[in-house]
C-alpha positions as MATLAB code, in Angstrom:
seq = 'MTTEKRYEILNALPTYGPMYVPVTDNGEPFYSEGFPVRFYRTDGTEWVANFQPGWTDLKKIIEFDKTQNLLIIACGTCYIMNQNETKPIQVFGVGYSNIFSASNDRLVLQDQTDLTIIEPDGNHWHTERISWDGLKEIKVENSIITGLSYDPMHDADEWVPFSYDIDTKVLTGGSYHRYDNKKPWWKLW';
ca = [
      -3.944   91.135   33.179;
      -0.868   92.296   34.974;
       2.132   90.051   35.486;
       3.124   91.787   38.730;
       3.012   89.766   41.923;
      -0.433   90.233   43.473;
      -0.252   87.943   46.509;
       1.919   85.537   48.466;
       0.689   82.609   50.562;
       2.453   82.769   53.936;
       3.499   79.802   56.089;
       2.426   81.695   59.214;
       1.269   85.119   60.323;
       4.165   87.609   60.416;
       5.654   88.195   63.872;
       6.590   91.798   63.075;
       5.302   94.648   60.941;
       1.754   95.937   60.610;
      -1.051   93.917   62.215;
      -2.776   91.408   59.957;
      -6.387   91.987   58.910;
      -8.829   89.248   59.965;
     -11.083   88.366   57.011;
     -14.344   86.593   57.870;
     -17.765   86.063   56.326;
     -19.523   88.319   58.843;
     -16.857   90.968   59.505;
     -16.364   89.780   63.088;
     -12.765   89.732   64.362;
     -10.910   86.442   64.087;
      -7.745   85.988   66.144;
      -6.605   82.389   65.609;
      -4.246   81.701   62.759;
      -6.212   80.783   59.658;
      -4.987   81.045   56.078;
      -2.456   83.928   55.964;
      -1.923   85.732   52.653;
       0.102   88.860   51.851;
      -1.524   91.085   49.212;
       0.373   93.601   47.097;
      -1.826   96.576   46.256;
      -1.555   98.302   42.886;
      -0.292  101.460   44.648;
       2.816   99.585   45.890;
       1.673   99.056   49.490;
       0.942   95.655   50.978;
      -1.254   94.120   53.647;
      -1.616   90.709   55.296;
      -4.966   88.942   55.473;
      -5.761   86.195   57.948;
      -8.671   84.309   56.377;
     -10.994   82.472   58.728;
     -10.783   78.805   57.683;
     -13.579   76.419   56.828;
     -13.764   72.696   57.581;
     -11.377   71.063   55.078;
      -7.720   71.081   54.055;
      -8.308   72.768   50.662;
      -6.165   75.929   50.447;
      -5.718   77.624   47.092;
      -5.710   80.989   45.343;
      -7.140   81.261   41.836;
      -6.619   84.197   39.484;
      -9.571   84.752   37.154;
      -9.187   85.392   33.429;
     -11.958   87.972   33.120;
     -11.583   90.012   36.326;
      -8.821   91.282   38.607;
     -10.552   89.679   41.604;
      -9.066   86.597   43.216;
     -10.678   83.445   44.613;
      -9.147   82.558   47.963;
     -10.057   79.077   49.239;
      -9.242   79.010   52.947;
      -9.672   75.449   54.186;
     -12.924   75.004   52.263;
     -14.344   78.542   52.623;
     -14.263   80.743   49.502;
     -13.547   84.464   49.525;
     -13.782   86.619   46.395;
     -11.242   89.382   47.012;
      -9.815   92.461   45.383;
      -6.135   92.727   46.329;
      -6.586   96.446   47.114;
      -9.480   95.945   49.567;
      -9.490   94.344   53.029;
     -13.164   93.361   52.949;
     -14.274   90.387   50.839;
     -16.586   90.969   47.897;
     -18.312   87.643   48.597;
     -17.905   84.715   50.978;
     -19.468   81.280   50.458;
     -19.106   77.678   51.577;
     -17.195   76.075   54.424;
     -16.738   72.480   53.290;
     -15.251   72.512   49.796;
     -12.831   69.610   49.584;
     -11.768   69.507   45.938;
     -11.585   71.685   42.830;
     -11.780   70.638   39.172;
     -11.436   72.362   35.794;
     -14.382   72.273   33.385;
     -15.024   73.523   29.855;
     -15.098   77.258   29.059;
     -12.558   78.027   31.826;
     -15.048   77.188   34.571;
     -14.158   75.644   37.914;
     -16.128   73.057   39.877;
     -15.922   72.992   43.674;
     -16.950   69.802   45.476;
     -18.836   70.043   48.766;
     -20.427   67.199   50.762;
     -23.887   67.398   49.194;
     -23.632   69.568   46.065;
     -21.274   71.332   43.677;
     -20.499   74.986   43.001;
     -19.629   76.235   39.521;
     -17.355   79.273   39.266;
     -17.415   81.178   35.991;
     -14.243   82.808   34.536;
     -15.459   86.239   35.708;
     -15.756   85.075   39.337;
     -19.533   84.705   39.384;
     -20.664   81.417   40.897;
     -23.754   79.289   41.332;
     -24.649   76.111   43.176;
     -26.156   72.934   41.786;
     -29.231   71.516   43.392;
     -28.550   69.079   46.209;
     -27.159   65.826   44.792;
     -26.376   63.714   47.862;
     -27.702   63.120   51.337;
     -24.204   63.090   52.778;
     -21.103   62.694   50.657;
     -19.790   62.819   47.102;
     -16.852   60.822   45.751;
     -15.113   59.754   42.548;
     -15.917   63.095   40.899;
     -14.804   63.397   37.282;
     -15.282   66.368   34.956;
     -15.194   65.940   31.204;
     -15.954   69.115   29.240;
     -19.249   70.251   30.813;
     -20.380   66.904   32.286;
     -19.655   66.055   35.919;
     -20.011   62.446   37.055;
     -19.511   60.786   40.398;
     -21.106   58.908   43.256;
     -23.422   60.278   45.939;
     -24.062   58.601   49.259;
     -27.489   57.266   50.236;
     -27.464   56.486   53.985;
     -31.047   55.187   54.140;
     -31.361   52.016   56.204;
     -32.568   49.952   53.255;
     -30.030   51.404   50.818;
     -26.705   52.414   52.443;
     -24.995   52.686   49.067;
     -23.217   54.998   46.648;
     -25.487   56.100   43.792;
     -24.120   57.311   40.416;
     -25.010   60.779   39.148;
     -24.210   63.083   36.269;
     -24.649   66.825   36.066;
     -24.578   68.915   32.887;
     -23.141   72.355   33.670;
     -24.521   73.889   30.460;
     -28.135   72.745   30.881;
     -28.052   72.556   34.709;
     -29.675   69.114   34.562;
     -28.988   66.506   37.253;
     -29.444   62.831   36.426;
     -29.361   60.300   39.254;
     -27.875   61.012   42.652;
     -29.159   59.910   46.033;
     -30.977   63.001   47.290;
     -33.983   62.983   44.929;
     -34.343   59.241   44.478;
     -37.294   59.073   46.922;
     -39.177   62.141   45.601;
     -41.852   60.187   43.693;
     -42.493   57.499   46.299;
     -45.739   57.537   48.249;
     -45.431   58.327   51.941;
     -45.740   55.232   54.141;
     -49.034   56.487   55.631;
     -50.698   56.486   52.202;
     -49.908   52.866   51.360;
     -53.390   51.605   52.254;
];
């Protein structure tokens, strides 16, 4: 990995110089100020990206250990970027609200209903749905993620504990699947 500066998070879009490049999930132009970042290409030139934001306040840039690509989190939306290219390699999510470190240099992104695991090479995958609507008190210890998932059902309205093993991809608990084995109400008689 190079120790040269690869990017700079800007406080605002520049008022002079070359026009910024809007970066979105679908390639459509985006003209409001989002998450502005200046990239320094390996050839010595630079460009400014204006990333379309998601739905949260989470803004961060992560450098991977096993690839030159970068993870840009623009207000909850993730962009996998190469500093030399103006188009994202991948775009996913809109509501990531928190990020945690896990074993083997993996990252865990928290959304409202599930989690996303990002490997050290930038590849990522999503857990199955854990919650109906909301996760809180997330803790990561080695490869085990624990927390609470919200169950808004009229007879429950509670936070249900869960654990997720990143290595085996096994979910225990959580609110989303707790009614899977119950008989439908019309089959009670």
